[in-house]
C-alpha positions in Angstrom: -21.0 184.6 -142.0 -21.6 188.4 -140.4 -24.6 188.6 -138.5 -27.1 190.5 -140.1 -28.6 193.6 -137.8 -32.7 194.0 -137.8 -31.5 197.6 -138.3 -29.6 197.0 -141.1 -32.0 194.7 -142.7 -34.6 197.5 -142.6 -32.8 200.1 -144.5 -31.9 197.6 -146.9 -35.2 196.7 -148.0 -35.8 200.2 -147.9 -33.3 200.6 -150.5 -34.6 197.8 -152.6 -38.2 198.2 -153.0 -38.4 201.2 -155.2 -36.2 199.1 -157.5 -38.6 195.8 -157.2 -41.8 199.0 -158.0 -39.9 200.3 -161.1 -39.4 197.1 -162.4 -42.8 196.1 -162.4 -44.1 199.3 -163.8 -41.3 199.2 -166.1 -42.8 195.7 -167.4 -46.4 196.9 -167.2 -45.5 199.4 -170.0 -43.4 196.9 -172.1 -46.8 194.8 -172.1 -48.6 197.9 -173.4 -46.5 199.3 -176.1 -46.0 195.4 -177.4 -49.8 195.8 -178.1 -49.9 198.6 -179.8 -46.6 197.2 -182.4 -44.5 199.4 -180.4 -41.2 196.7 -180.2 -38.7 199.3 -180.4 -40.2 200.6 -176.5 -41.0 197.6 -175.4 -37.9 195.7 -175.8 -35.7 198.4 -173.8 -39.3 198.4 -171.1 -38.1 194.8 -170.8 -34.7 195.1 -170.2 -34.5 197.7 -167.9 -37.5 195.7 -166.2 -35.3 192.9 -166.1 -32.3 194.6 -164.3 -34.5 196.7 -161.7 -36.5 193.3 -160.7 -32.9 191.6 -160.7 -31.6 194.1 -158.3 -34.5 194.6 -156.2 -35.8 191.4 -156.5 -32.8 190.1 -155.7 -31.7 192.2 -152.7 -35.0 191.5 -151.5 -34.4 187.7 -151.3 -31.3 187.7 -149.6 -33.2 190.0 -147.2 -35.5 187.3 -147.2 -32.7 184.8 -145.7 -30.6 187.4 -144.1 -34.2 187.8 -141.8 -34.1 184.1 -141.0 -30.6 184.4 -139.6 -31.2 187.1 -137.7 -34.2 185.7 -135.7 -32.8 182.8 -135.6 -29.2 184.2 -133.8 -31.1 186.2 -131.7 -33.7 183.4 -130.5 -30.5 181.5 -129.8 -28.7 184.4 -127.6 -31.7 184.6 -125.1 -32.1 181.2 -124.8 -28.2 180.7 -124.4 -26.4 183.5 -123.5 -23.5 182.4 -122.3 -22.9 180.0 -124.9 -22.2 181.9 -128.2 -21.7 178.3 -130.3 -25.5 177.7 -129.7 -26.9 180.6 -131.0 -26.2 179.8 -134.8 -28.4 176.6 -135.5 -25.4 175.2 -138.0 -23.4 176.0 -135.2 -25.7 174.3 -132.4 -26.6 171.2 -134.9 -22.7 170.8 -134.9 -22.8 170.3 -139.0 -22.1 173.2 -141.2 -22.6 173.2 -145.2 -20.0 175.2 -147.2 -20.3 178.2 -148.9 -20.8 177.1 -152.4 -24.0 176.7 -152.4 -24.3 180.7 -152.0 -21.6 181.4 -154.3 -23.5 179.8 -157.6 -26.3 181.9 -156.9 -24.4 185.1 -156.0 -22.6 184.9 -159.4 -25.5 184.1 -161.4 -27.4 187.0 -160.2 -24.5 189.0 -160.9 -23.9 187.9 -164.4 -27.7 188.0 -165.3 -28.3 192.0 -164.2 -24.7 192.4 -165.4 -25.5 191.1 -169.3 -28.4 191.8 -169.3 -27.7 195.7 -168.6 -24.9 195.4 -171.6 -27.2 193.9 -173.7 -28.6 196.9 -175.5 -24.4 197.9 -176.4 -24.7 194.3 -178.4 -28.0 195.2 -180.0 -27.3 198.8 -181.3 -23.3 198.5 -182.0 -24.0 197.5 -185.6 -26.0 200.3 -186.4 -23.8 202.8 -184.6 -20.5 201.0 -186.5 -21.8 199.8 -189.3 -24.5 202.7 -190.8 -23.1 205.5 -188.6 -19.0 204.9 -189.2 -18.6 205.8 -185.6 -16.0 202.9 -184.6 -14.4 204.6 -181.6 -17.9 202.9 -180.3 -16.1 199.2 -180.6 -14.5 200.4 -177.2 -17.8 199.9 -175.7 -17.4 196.3 -176.8 -14.8 195.9 -173.5 -18.8 195.3 -171.5 -20.0 192.4 -172.8 -16.5 191.0 -172.6 -16.3 191.7 -169.0 -20.2 189.6 -169.2 -18.6 186.9 -170.5 -16.3 186.3 -168.0 -18.9 186.8 -165.4 -20.7 184.2 -167.1 -18.0 181.7 -167.4 -17.3 182.6 -163.5 -20.5 181.4 -162.9 -20.5 178.2 -164.8 -17.5 177.1 -163.6 -19.0 177.3 -159.8 -21.8 175.4 -161.0 -19.9 172.6 -162.9 -17.6 172.7 -159.4 -21.0 172.4 -157.5 -23.3 169.4 -159.9 -19.9 167.2 -159.4 -19.1 167.1 -155.7 -22.8 168.4 -154.4 -22.8 170.3 -151.0 -20.4 169.6 -148.5 -20.9 169.2 -145.0 -18.1 169.5 -142.1 -19.8 167.5 -139.4 -17.8 168.1 -135.7 -17.1 165.3 -133.9 -17.9 168.0 -130.7 -18.8 171.5 -130.4 -17.8 173.8 -130.1 -14.3 173.7 -131.0 -12.3 174.2 -128.4 -9.5 176.9 -127.1 -7.0 175.1 -125.9 -8.0 172.2 -127.2 -8.9 170.2 -130.7 -11.4 171.2 -133.7 -12.7 167.7 -135.1 -14.8 166.3 -137.6 -15.0 164.9 -141.2 -16.0 167.0 -144.1 -18.2 164.9 -145.8 -19.6 164.9 -149.7 -23.3 164.9 -151.5 -21.8 162.9 -154.6 -19.5 159.8 -153.3 -15.8 160.5 -154.3 -13.2 158.7 -155.1 -9.7 160.3 -156.2 -6.3 159.6 -154.9 -5.0 163.2 -154.5 -3.8 165.0 -151.3 -6.6 167.5 -149.7 -5.0 170.9 -148.4 -6.8 171.5 -145.2 -6.3 175.2 -143.7 -7.5 176.4 -140.2 -7.4 180.1 -140.0 -8.4 182.5 -137.0 -9.2 186.1 -139.0 -10.0 189.5 -137.0 -12.0 191.3 -139.8 -12.2 195.3 -138.7 -14.9 197.8 -140.8 -12.7 200.7 -141.1 -13.6 204.4 -142.2 -12.3 205.7 -145.4 -12.9 209.5 -144.5 -15.4 211.0 -143.0 -16.9 214.1 -145.0 -18.8 216.9 -144.0 -21.4 215.1 -142.9 -22.8 211.7 -143.0 -20.7 210.5 -146.6 -18.7 208.5 -144.2 -17.0 205.8 -146.9 -16.0 202.4 -145.0 -14.0 199.3 -145.9 -13.7 195.6 -144.7 -10.0 194.1 -144.0 -9.3 191.3 -142.4 -6.3 189.9 -140.5 -4.9 187.0 -140.2 -3.9 186.1 -136.4 -3.0 182.5 -136.4 -3.0 179.5 -138.9 -2.3 176.1 -139.5 -2.3 173.7 -142.6 -2.3 170.3 -143.1 -2.4 167.4 -146.1 -4.5 164.7 -145.7 -5.9 162.2 -148.4 -10.0 160.4 -148.2 -10.6 158.0 -145.4 -12.2 154.7 -145.9 -15.5 156.3 -145.9 -14.9 158.5 -148.5 -14.5 161.3 -146.1 -11.8 164.2 -145.1 -10.8 163.6 -142.0 -10.2 167.0 -140.1 -8.3 167.2 -136.7 -6.2 170.1 -135.8 -4.9 171.4 -131.9 -5.6 174.8 -130.9 -3.7 177.2 -129.2 -4.6 178.5 -125.8 -3.2 181.7 -126.9 -5.3 182.1 -130.0 -8.7 184.5 -129.9 -12.1 182.6 -129.6 -14.7 183.2 -132.0 -16.6 186.6 -131.3 -19.6 187.8 -133.9 -21.6 189.9 -131.7 -20.4 193.1 -133.2 -20.6 193.5 -136.5 -17.4 196.4 -137.0 -14.9 194.0 -135.1 -15.7 190.3 -135.6 -13.0 186.8 -134.5 -14.1 184.5 -137.2 -12.5 180.9 -137.3 -12.2 179.4 -141.3 -12.2 176.4 -142.2 -10.9 176.0 -146.1 -10.3 173.4 -148.1 -8.9 172.5 -151.7 -7.7 170.2 -153.8 -6.7 169.7 -157.8 -9.3 166.5 -158.5 -8.9 166.0 -161.8 -11.3 167.8 -164.6 -12.8 170.3 -162.0 -10.7 171.3 -158.9 -12.3 171.0 -155.4 -12.6 173.9 -152.5 -15.2 174.7 -149.5 -14.8 177.2 -146.9 -16.5 176.6 -143.6 -17.1 179.0 -140.5 -16.4 177.1 -137.7 -17.3 178.1 -134.0 -13.7 177.9 -132.2 -14.3 179.1 -128.5 -12.9 178.5 -124.6 -15.0 176.8 -122.5 
């Protein structure tokens, strides 16, 4: 997980506030149009308000949770300056939740915003094609089709979440040790009984932010690049308690996790997947691996 900076969160908040304010204005105007019987403007005002609100309030919601993470990290860094594995509350507790829930919310936000934005195409298309005979306008149906794909992805993610619930990697020792082991077990919120094999992969990744070009002033473009430095795979089955046992030996020459600089990070990621009948299982955990 990339640690947010307070300056960055403030900037994102200032970016989102106008969208949130405009959504309130648009919805207020839509109500006024509806009271006068102008349903055409009321409809478009409502759609504009929803789109702007999803953008503005969606970003503000993400900022709220990111701010909590930033505060917790700052407190942990101040209290344990030489023990970075205690900076994050989930690392310190040795209980790391998979990223499926945040992905679920993210996919639905994207799907709702995108489909709300493209809804006018479906509303205006019959008039444009049937009445005006503009068959070229049918090309615009590509955008609602993309929206259907986004809904399908969000629905699949929801089905996976409902089947398996929350997955938690419970560590046997905190942190995982360079030259030692990363060990523990993945527990399921909902009981799971299956004979399929689970593919475990532990990866050490270097994540860098690279500039893609420099303009005359400050319009620099950057991109996130991930480079795999080390990885190991294992295949396991559920143990007698219905958990996935995890144990990896971490070579002494690998690099410790480092999330202090957002532009250059070392991340250790535990990934799990299995072809479970119905809905396949997949989970990802950012784990603390350090030299102790």
